[in-house]
C-alpha positions in Angstrom: 20.2 131.7 -23.3 24.1 133.2 -24.4 24.5 136.3 -25.0 26.3 137.4 -28.3 28.8 140.2 -28.2 31.5 141.2 -30.6 34.0 138.5 -30.3 37.9 139.5 -29.5 40.6 137.4 -27.7 39.5 139.1 -24.4 36.2 137.4 -24.5 37.7 133.9 -24.3 37.4 134.2 -20.2 33.6 135.3 -20.9 32.9 132.5 -23.0 34.6 130.1 -20.7 33.1 131.5 -17.2 29.7 131.3 -19.2 29.8 127.5 -20.6 31.0 126.5 -17.2 27.7 128.3 -15.1 25.4 126.7 -18.6 27.1 123.4 -17.4 26.7 123.2 -14.2 22.9 124.9 -14.6 23.7 128.1 -12.4 23.6 130.7 -15.6 20.0 131.1 -14.8 20.9 133.3 -11.7 23.0 136.1 -13.5 20.4 136.3 -16.2 17.8 137.0 -13.2 19.8 139.5 -11.5 21.0 141.6 -14.6 19.3 144.5 -12.9 20.7 144.7 -10.2 24.6 144.6 -11.5 23.5 147.2 -13.9 21.9 149.1 -11.2 25.7 149.1 -9.2 27.7 149.8 -12.4 25.1 152.8 -13.1 24.2 154.1 -9.6 27.0 153.3 -7.4 30.0 153.5 -9.4 28.1 155.7 -12.1 29.8 154.3 -14.8 30.3 156.1 -17.7 32.6 155.2 -20.7 35.6 154.0 -18.4 37.3 150.5 -19.4 36.1 147.9 -16.9 38.0 144.8 -15.5 36.7 142.6 -13.3 38.5 139.8 -12.0 37.2 136.7 -9.6 37.8 132.7 -9.6 35.3 130.1 -10.3 34.7 128.7 -6.3 34.0 125.5 -5.8 31.1 123.3 -6.1 28.3 124.4 -4.6 29.9 127.8 -3.6 29.7 129.2 -7.2 29.0 132.8 -5.8 32.2 135.0 -6.8 32.1 133.2 -10.5 28.2 134.0 -10.7 29.3 137.4 -9.3 32.1 137.4 -12.5 29.6 136.4 -15.1 26.9 138.8 -13.8 29.5 142.4 -13.9 30.4 141.2 -17.0 27.5 140.8 -19.4 25.9 143.8 -17.2 29.2 146.0 -18.0 29.3 145.0 -21.5 25.2 145.8 -21.9 25.9 148.9 -20.9 28.5 149.5 -23.8 31.4 149.4 -21.6 34.7 148.3 -22.7 34.6 145.3 -20.1 37.6 142.7 -19.6 37.3 139.1 -17.7 39.9 137.6 -16.2 39.7 134.1 -14.1 42.1 132.1 -12.5 41.1 128.9 -10.0 40.1 129.5 -6.0 43.4 131.1 -3.5 43.8 130.4 -0.7 46.3 132.8 1.7 49.2 133.5 1.3 48.8 132.2 -2.5 49.9 134.7 -5.3 47.2 135.4 -7.8 47.4 133.8 -11.0 50.3 135.2 -13.0 47.1 136.6 -16.0 45.8 137.9 -13.2 48.4 140.3 -11.7 49.5 141.1 -15.3 45.9 142.4 -15.9 45.9 144.3 -12.8 49.0 145.9 -13.3 48.8 147.3 -16.6 45.1 148.6 -16.4 45.1 151.8 -17.5 44.3 154.7 -15.0 40.8 155.7 -14.3 39.3 152.7 -15.0 36.6 150.4 -13.0 37.9 146.8 -11.0 34.9 144.7 -10.1 36.8 142.1 -7.5 34.8 138.4 -6.4 36.4 135.5 -4.8 36.1 132.4 -3.3 38.2 133.5 -0.4 40.5 136.1 -1.5 42.2 137.5 -5.0 45.6 136.4 -3.9 49.5 138.4 -3.0 49.4 141.1 -5.6 53.5 140.7 -5.9 53.2 142.8 -9.2 51.8 146.1 -7.6 53.6 148.2 -4.6 51.4 148.6 -1.1 48.0 147.2 -0.8 45.1 147.1 -3.5 43.9 150.4 -2.2 46.6 152.6 -2.5 47.4 151.0 -5.9 44.1 151.9 -6.6 44.0 155.4 -5.1 47.0 156.1 -7.4 45.5 155.2 -10.7 42.5 157.0 -9.6 40.4 153.6 -10.4 37.1 152.8 -9.0 36.2 149.5 -7.6 34.3 147.4 -5.6 34.9 144.1 -3.8 33.0 141.0 -2.6 35.6 138.2 -1.2 35.2 135.9 1.2 32.6 134.3 -1.1 32.9 130.9 -0.6 31.1 130.8 2.5 27.8 131.7 0.6 26.1 128.6 -0.7 24.9 129.2 -4.5 21.7 128.4 -3.1 21.6 132.0 -1.8 22.5 133.6 -4.2 19.9 135.1 -4.9 19.4 136.6 -1.7 22.6 138.2 -1.9 21.8 140.1 -4.8 18.5 141.6 -2.9 21.2 142.9 -0.5 23.1 144.7 -2.9 19.9 145.8 -4.9 19.2 148.4 -1.9 18.5 152.2 -1.9 21.8 153.7 -2.2 20.6 157.4 -1.7 18.8 156.7 1.7 21.5 154.7 2.8 24.2 157.6 2.1 22.0 159.8 4.1 21.7 157.3 7.2 25.6 157.0 7.1 26.3 160.8 7.1 24.0 161.7 10.3 25.5 158.9 11.6 29.0 159.7 10.6 28.3 163.5 12.0 27.4 162.1 15.5 30.8 160.0 16.0 32.8 162.8 14.3 31.8 165.4 16.6 31.3 162.7 19.9 33.7 162.4 22.2 32.6 158.8 24.3 30.3 156.0 23.4 28.3 153.7 25.5 27.1 150.3 23.7 24.7 147.9 26.3 22.7 145.0 24.7 19.9 142.9 26.7 22.3 140.2 26.0 24.6 141.7 28.1 27.0 143.6 25.8 28.3 146.6 28.3 31.3 148.7 26.6 32.4 152.3 26.5 35.0 153.6 24.2 36.5 156.9 23.6 36.4 158.6 19.9 37.6 162.1 20.2 40.2 161.2 17.0 37.5 159.0 15.2 37.3 159.6 11.3 34.4 157.8 10.5 34.4 155.3 7.4 31.3 155.5 5.6 30.4 152.1 3.6 27.1 153.2 1.6 28.0 152.2 -2.5 29.0 155.2 -3.1 32.0 155.1 -5.4 31.8 157.7 -7.3 35.0 159.7 -6.8 38.5 158.5 -8.5 40.9 156.4 -6.2 37.5 155.6 -3.7 36.1 151.9 -3.5 34.9 149.3 -1.0 32.8 146.3 -0.5 29.7 144.9 -1.7 27.3 144.5 -0.6 27.3 147.8 1.2 26.3 149.7 4.2 28.5 150.0 7.3 29.6 153.2 9.4 32.8 152.2 11.0 36.2 153.7 12.8 39.1 152.8 14.7 38.3 154.2 18.5 41.2 156.0 20.6 43.5 153.3 21.8 43.4 151.9 24.6 40.2 153.3 25.5 37.7 150.5 25.0 36.4 148.9 28.0 33.9 146.0 29.1 32.3 142.7 27.7 30.6 142.3 24.4 28.1 139.2 24.0 28.7 137.9 20.3 25.2 136.8 19.7 25.6 137.2 15.7 28.4 136.2 14.1 32.3 135.9 14.4 35.2 135.4 13.0 38.3 132.9 13.4 40.9 131.3 11.1 38.2 128.8 9.7 36.0 131.7 8.5 32.5 132.8 9.9 30.8 131.4 12.4 27.4 131.5 14.0 28.0 130.5 17.2 25.1 128.1 18.8 25.7 130.0 22.6 27.4 133.9 22.8 30.3 134.3 23.1 31.5 136.8 25.5 34.9 138.7 24.9 36.0 140.8 28.3 38.3 144.0 27.0 40.5 146.3 29.3 42.4 149.1 28.1 41.4 148.2 24.5 42.5 144.9 24.4 40.8 141.5 24.6 41.8 139.8 27.5 39.3 136.8 28.1 36.8 134.9 25.9 34.9 132.7 26.8 30.8 130.9 26.0 31.3 128.4 23.6 33.5 126.2 21.2 33.5 128.9 18.8 35.6 131.2 21.5 38.0 128.5 21.7 38.7 128.8 18.0 38.6 132.6 18.0 41.6 132.0 21.0 43.0 129.6 18.7 43.3 132.2 16.1 44.8 135.1 18.2 47.4 132.5 19.2 48.4 131.8 16.1 48.7 135.7 14.8 50.6 136.7 17.6 53.7 134.5 16.5 53.6 136.4 13.5 55.0 139.8 12.6 53.1 142.4 14.2 51.5 139.5 16.2 51.4 141.1 20.0 48.7 143.6 18.7 46.2 140.9 17.2 44.2 141.3 20.6 43.6 145.3 20.8 40.2 146.6 19.6 41.1 148.0 16.3 36.8 148.7 14.9 33.9 150.0 15.9 31.0 149.2 13.3 27.3 150.0 12.4 25.3 148.1 10.5 23.1 150.3 8.1 22.2 147.8 5.2 18.1 147.4 5.4 18.2 144.2 3.4 21.0 142.7 5.0 20.8 139.6 7.6 22.6 136.3 9.2 23.4 134.3 5.8 27.0 134.0 4.8 29.9 135.9 5.3 30.9 138.4 7.9 31.3 140.9 4.9 27.8 140.4 4.5 26.6 139.8 8.0 28.0 143.0 9.4 26.4 145.1 7.0 22.9 144.0 8.9 20.8 146.7 10.3 19.9 146.8 13.7 23.5 145.7 14.9 27.3 146.6 15.6 30.5 144.7 15.2 33.8 145.1 17.1 37.0 144.0 15.3 40.2 142.8 17.1 43.6 143.6 14.9 44.4 146.0 12.4 43.1 148.8 11.3 46.4 150.6 9.2 44.3 151.1 6.0 41.4 153.1 7.1 43.3 155.4 9.1 44.0 153.6 12.8 47.3 152.7 14.4 46.7 149.2 15.0 49.3 147.0 12.9 48.9 142.9 12.9 48.3 140.3 10.8 44.3 139.5 11.4 41.5 141.7 11.5 38.4 139.8 13.0 35.0 141.4 13.1 32.6 139.8 15.6 29.1 141.2 15.3 26.2 141.6 18.0 22.8 142.6 17.7 20.2 145.1 19.2 22.5 147.7 20.5 21.5 150.6 22.7 24.1 153.8 21.7 24.6 156.6 24.0 27.3 159.2 22.3 28.8 162.2 25.2 25.4 160.4 27.4 23.1 161.0 24.9 20.7 158.5 23.6 21.8 157.9 19.6 19.5 156.0 17.2 21.0 155.0 13.9 
């Protein structure tokens, strides 16, 4: 069924996108997920009468999740009576810039709006705004949600993605606040798993970030799916061994190693990687990063995260996998965007399952 809205010039990309998805027999996925998209706007963003800007791309064959997300959000916004604009582009590669009309729409978007991003890989470099996208939103008082890197999710798994997004945000918020409080008060963390992970770190300076999908304050935003608490450990304090049995991230994207990849960490830096061919790709990724500006920090541990989304699982990109309840992740590289002190050209998350956590020598169950 085609949805008729009052026609304006800004509907052109919407009409083009709907016809595109209909031609590929995929628009029914947008219709089936409408309640989920509307729930995000009503519950996660508490949208009222703000202008809405949807920015996305068309994805690629068999991987159209970014386009489906864009159509879903646009249709949901219009059904809720919001003033929504949709801008589409071809899928971008790093370090390509976003197409000019995308950058123009973003830079000219009125303050205190809602921005909804989805992309096959990346939105692209934003040369028309100063600083990072997050900083831009904070200064302009925009609220935003982003779902980037969806090129790693097959179109056939799109409905599964929507179940991860359709979560009880209130319960997740309560859990995150409890975890965040323990991290803020704690001094040391010890994490082990049955597979062999055994790391210790200090978190005396830690300021935990609660990624719960609660983006109601002006200038705030985050990933969809939501569902993690993460923080930068004190520099130089992480020690031990991490056995990656979930997924890891390297230059080719998200990988699910058949055999665990093992990270040896000393004084807050990865000193050895071994265990499978995916580990070799991670080594190559770090070597490549070390040739770039701030590359000497590419091996530094920059993040510890705890997944809290009960609907998440391992079936797609890292931004989805790291939210799974019963997992933790460790990252190397950059963390300046969440008040860390490590500046690097990469940020690579690696996920391990069934952690046992101790904070200041007391067991902690998330």
